[in-house]
C-alpha positions in Angstrom: 54.4 126.3 -24.1 56.1 123.8 -21.6 55.4 123.9 -17.8 57.8 124.7 -15.0 57.6 120.9 -14.1 58.2 119.6 -17.5 61.2 122.1 -17.8 62.5 120.6 -14.7 62.2 117.2 -15.6 63.4 117.7 -18.9 66.9 119.2 -17.3 66.8 116.4 -14.9 66.8 113.9 -17.5 69.6 115.7 -19.6 71.6 115.8 -16.7 71.0 112.1 -15.8 71.6 111.2 -19.4 75.2 112.2 -19.0 75.6 111.1 -15.6 75.9 114.2 -13.5 77.1 113.7 -10.0 75.2 114.6 -6.5 72.2 116.3 -8.4 70.0 118.4 -6.0 66.7 119.9 -7.3 65.9 122.8 -5.0 62.3 124.3 -4.9 63.3 128.0 -4.3 59.4 129.2 -5.2 58.7 130.2 -1.5 62.1 132.0 -1.3 62.8 134.3 -4.0 60.9 135.2 -7.3 63.8 134.9 -9.4 63.2 131.3 -10.3 61.2 128.4 -9.3 63.6 125.8 -8.9 67.4 125.5 -8.9 69.1 122.3 -10.1 72.8 121.7 -8.8 75.4 119.2 -9.8 78.7 118.4 -10.5 80.6 117.3 -13.3 83.9 115.0 -13.3 86.1 117.3 -15.6 85.6 120.8 -17.0 84.7 119.2 -20.1 82.2 117.0 -18.7 80.8 120.3 -17.0 80.5 121.9 -20.6 79.0 118.7 -21.6 76.3 118.5 -19.4 75.3 122.2 -19.4 75.4 121.9 -23.3 73.1 118.7 -23.1 70.5 121.0 -21.1 70.5 123.6 -23.4 70.4 121.8 -26.5 67.3 119.7 -25.0 65.4 122.5 -24.1 65.8 124.2 -27.4 64.8 121.0 -29.1 61.8 121.2 -26.9 60.8 124.7 -27.5 62.0 126.2 -24.4 62.3 130.0 -25.6 64.5 131.4 -22.7 67.5 129.2 -23.0 70.8 131.4 -21.6 74.1 129.6 -21.1 76.9 131.4 -18.8 80.7 130.2 -18.0 81.3 128.0 -20.7 84.4 129.0 -21.4 86.5 128.2 -17.8 83.8 125.2 -17.2 84.6 125.3 -13.5 80.7 126.7 -12.9 78.4 126.7 -15.8 75.2 128.3 -15.6 72.1 127.4 -17.5 69.3 129.7 -17.3 65.8 128.3 -18.6 63.7 130.9 -16.6 61.9 129.2 -14.1 64.5 126.7 -13.8 68.3 127.7 -13.5 70.7 125.0 -13.5 74.3 125.2 -11.8 76.9 122.8 -13.2 80.0 122.9 -11.2 83.5 121.3 -10.8 83.2 119.4 -7.4 85.9 121.8 -5.8 83.9 124.9 -7.0 80.7 123.5 -5.7 82.1 122.7 -2.2 83.9 126.3 -2.2 80.6 128.1 -2.9 78.2 125.6 -1.3 74.9 126.9 -2.6 72.8 124.2 -0.9 73.7 125.8 2.2 73.2 129.1 1.5 69.4 128.8 0.5 69.0 126.9 4.2 69.3 130.1 6.2 66.8 131.9 3.8 64.4 128.9 4.0 64.4 128.9 7.7 64.2 132.9 8.4 61.2 132.6 5.9 59.7 129.7 7.9 59.9 131.5 11.1 58.7 134.6 9.5 55.6 132.7 8.7 54.8 130.9 11.8 
């Protein structure tokens, strides 16, 4: 069984292999119990977005990751790859800018930090 860290690195490498744009990895362990890491990146076209997500899913399956679930492949604007402890969002730049997932997590992080002080 692969560790969360190995799954995270595998996903990042699979995205780097196909030149994902503006890759960000957020450690959300202190913020939610849904997942440990959220990886967000962009593709140059809907075809590139789909290829990036497919590459992550394929590499994960090759390495024996048992939980591999992909959503949004038909549209290609936003494809989610759920590897359990690591969730990957591959988006077109306009979709990413509209939903701004990175910024959605910041207020939660600040609230949690204030509550712990």
